[in-house]
C-alpha positions as CSV (number, residue, x, y, z in Angstrom):
1,X,162.7,173.2,188.7
2,X,161.8,175.9,186.1
3,X,164.8,177.8,186.9
4,X,167.2,174.9,186.1
5,X,165.5,174.1,182.7
6,X,165.2,177.4,181.0
7,X,168.8,178.2,181.1
8,X,169.5,174.4,179.5
9,X,167.2,175.3,177.1
10,X,168.1,178.5,175.8
11,X,171.8,177.4,175.6
12,X,170.6,174.5,173.8
13,X,169.1,176.7,171.3
14,X,171.9,179.1,171.1
15,X,174.5,176.4,170.5
16,X,172.2,174.7,168.0
17,X,171.8,177.6,166.4
18,X,175.5,178.7,166.5
19,X,177.1,175.3,165.5
20,X,174.3,173.8,163.5
21,X,173.1,176.9,161.4
22,X,175.5,179.8,161.4
23,X,178.8,178.0,161.3
24,X,178.2,175.8,158.8
25,X,176.7,178.6,156.2
26,X,179.7,180.4,157.4
27,X,182.2,177.7,156.1
28,X,180.2,176.7,153.1
29,X,180.5,180.5,152.2
30,X,183.8,180.8,152.6
31,X,184.7,177.8,150.4
32,X,182.5,178.7,147.8
33,X,184.4,182.3,147.7
34,X,187.8,180.9,148.0
35,X,187.7,177.7,146.3
36,X,184.6,177.7,144.0
37,X,185.8,174.5,141.9
38,X,186.7,172.7,144.8
39,X,183.7,173.4,147.0
40,X,181.4,172.6,143.5
41,X,182.9,168.8,143.7
42,X,186.3,169.6,141.2
43,X,183.9,168.4,138.3
44,X,185.7,167.7,134.8
45,X,183.0,168.8,132.1
46,X,182.9,168.2,128.6
47,X,180.7,169.9,126.5
48,X,179.1,171.7,129.6
49,X,178.4,167.9,130.8
50,X,180.1,166.6,133.7
51,X,182.1,163.0,133.0
52,X,183.3,162.9,136.4
53,X,185.5,164.5,139.2
54,X,189.1,165.4,139.6
55,X,188.6,164.0,143.4
56,X,187.3,160.6,142.9
57,X,188.3,157.5,140.9
58,X,186.2,156.1,137.8
59,X,185.9,152.4,136.9
60,X,187.9,152.1,133.4
61,X,188.0,148.4,132.4
62,X,188.5,148.7,128.4
63,X,192.0,147.8,127.4
64,X,191.7,151.0,125.3
65,X,191.9,153.5,128.7
66,X,194.2,153.6,131.4
67,X,193.0,151.6,134.5
68,X,193.2,153.2,138.0
69,X,193.7,151.8,141.5
70,X,191.0,149.1,142.7
71,X,188.1,150.2,144.6
72,X,187.0,148.6,147.6
73,X,183.8,150.6,148.0
74,X,180.3,148.6,147.7
75,X,178.1,147.8,146.5
76,X,179.6,149.1,143.4
77,X,183.3,150.4,142.6
78,X,184.2,153.9,143.2
79,X,180.9,154.7,145.2
80,X,181.9,157.8,146.8
81,X,178.8,157.3,149.4
82,X,180.7,154.3,150.8
83,X,184.0,155.6,150.8
84,X,186.5,153.0,152.6
85,X,189.3,151.1,152.6
86,X,189.0,147.1,152.4
87,X,190.4,146.9,156.1
88,X,192.2,143.8,155.1
89,X,195.6,143.2,156.9
90,X,198.5,141.7,154.9
91,X,198.5,138.3,156.4
92,X,194.6,138.0,155.4
93,X,194.3,135.3,153.1
94,X,191.4,137.2,151.4
95,X,193.5,140.2,150.4
96,X,196.1,137.9,149.0
97,X,193.8,136.1,147.0
98,X,192.4,139.6,145.7
99,X,195.8,140.7,144.7
100,X,196.4,137.5,142.9
101,X,193.1,137.7,141.1
102,X,193.9,141.4,140.0
103,X,197.5,140.4,139.1
104,X,196.3,137.5,136.7
105,X,193.6,139.9,135.1
106,X,196.4,142.2,134.3
107,X,198.4,139.6,133.1
108,X,195.3,138.7,130.6
109,X,195.1,141.8,129.3
110,X,198.6,142.3,128.5
111,X,200.1,138.5,128.0
112,X,203.3,140.0,126.4
113,X,204.2,142.2,129.6
114,X,206.2,140.5,132.0
115,X,207.4,143.7,133.9
116,X,206.8,143.5,137.6
117,X,203.0,144.7,138.3
118,X,202.7,148.2,140.0
119,X,201.4,147.5,143.9
120,X,198.8,150.4,143.3
121,X,197.4,148.5,140.2
122,X,196.6,145.5,142.8
123,X,195.4,147.4,146.0
124,X,192.8,149.5,147.0
125,X,193.6,153.2,148.8
126,X,192.6,153.8,152.0
127,X,189.3,155.6,150.7
128,X,188.8,153.2,148.1
129,X,188.1,156.4,145.7
130,X,191.9,157.7,144.5
131,X,191.7,159.0,141.3
132,X,195.3,158.8,140.9
133,X,197.7,156.0,139.9
134,X,201.4,156.1,140.4
135,X,203.9,157.0,137.4
136,X,205.1,153.1,137.5
137,X,201.4,152.0,137.1
138,X,200.8,154.2,134.1
139,X,204.3,153.2,132.3
140,X,203.2,149.5,133.0
141,X,199.7,149.9,131.1
142,X,201.2,152.3,127.7
143,X,201.8,149.4,125.7
144,X,198.2,148.0,126.1
145,X,196.7,151.3,125.6
146,X,198.9,152.2,122.7
147,X,198.2,148.9,120.9
148,X,194.4,148.9,121.5
149,X,194.1,152.4,120.4
150,X,196.5,151.8,117.0
151,X,198.7,154.5,118.4
152,X,202.3,154.3,118.9
153,X,204.0,153.4,122.6
154,X,205.9,157.0,122.2
155,X,202.3,158.8,121.7
156,X,201.0,157.5,124.4
157,X,204.3,158.0,126.8
158,X,204.0,161.3,126.0
159,X,200.6,162.1,127.1
160,X,201.5,160.3,130.2
161,X,204.4,162.8,130.7
162,X,202.0,165.8,129.8
163,X,199.7,164.4,132.4
164,X,201.9,163.2,135.3
165,X,201.7,165.9,138.1
166,X,204.8,166.2,140.3
167,X,205.2,165.6,144.4
168,X,202.9,168.4,146.2
169,X,205.2,171.1,146.7
170,X,208.1,169.5,145.2
171,X,209.1,167.1,147.4
172,X,206.0,165.3,149.6
173,X,204.8,162.4,148.0
174,X,205.7,161.1,144.6
175,X,204.5,161.8,141.0
176,X,201.4,161.0,140.0
177,X,198.7,160.9,137.0
178,X,195.1,161.5,137.3
179,X,193.5,158.6,135.4
180,X,190.5,160.6,134.3
181,X,192.5,163.4,132.8
182,X,194.9,161.2,130.9
183,X,192.2,158.8,129.4
184,X,190.3,162.3,128.1
185,X,193.6,163.3,127.0
186,X,193.6,160.0,125.0
187,X,190.1,160.5,123.7
188,X,191.2,164.1,122.2
189,X,193.6,162.5,119.9
190,X,191.9,162.0,116.5
């Protein structure tokens, strides 16, 4: 009996050390060496203090800021420890009601805006943490943000243009805007 357990236990400990200690240390070390900013969470610093991450959305709700995609995380929005979508299908009445409520909130915040509401302003992403909005979603909000900040629409539109990221490799995806970066650029205007 002992002849069967000893090789199994040795193999168990060797594989545990290899896959549970050595491999994670190797991957973490390589990530820190090759991609230090990303390995540290892609933090955005202002005055030496972190104000957010390039990779995780934040809950902006003031009219003076651009708003991101809704978050489906619980118990609070943009909770990185609870990443996940709402998992509501297109025929689910709960999704329909949530979208209607989000459209109504956008219309209340900017009653003069009669443009169609971009879909990414009323639906959560698969992770519930998306830090980007489409160019259409940013353009939809320009007039509201400009009016709330006492700026011209042209000034705010120029900031949107400066913060627009092109499709990845020029062809994959669509142009997008990082909401945190855009709002920090707005705050930098004196």
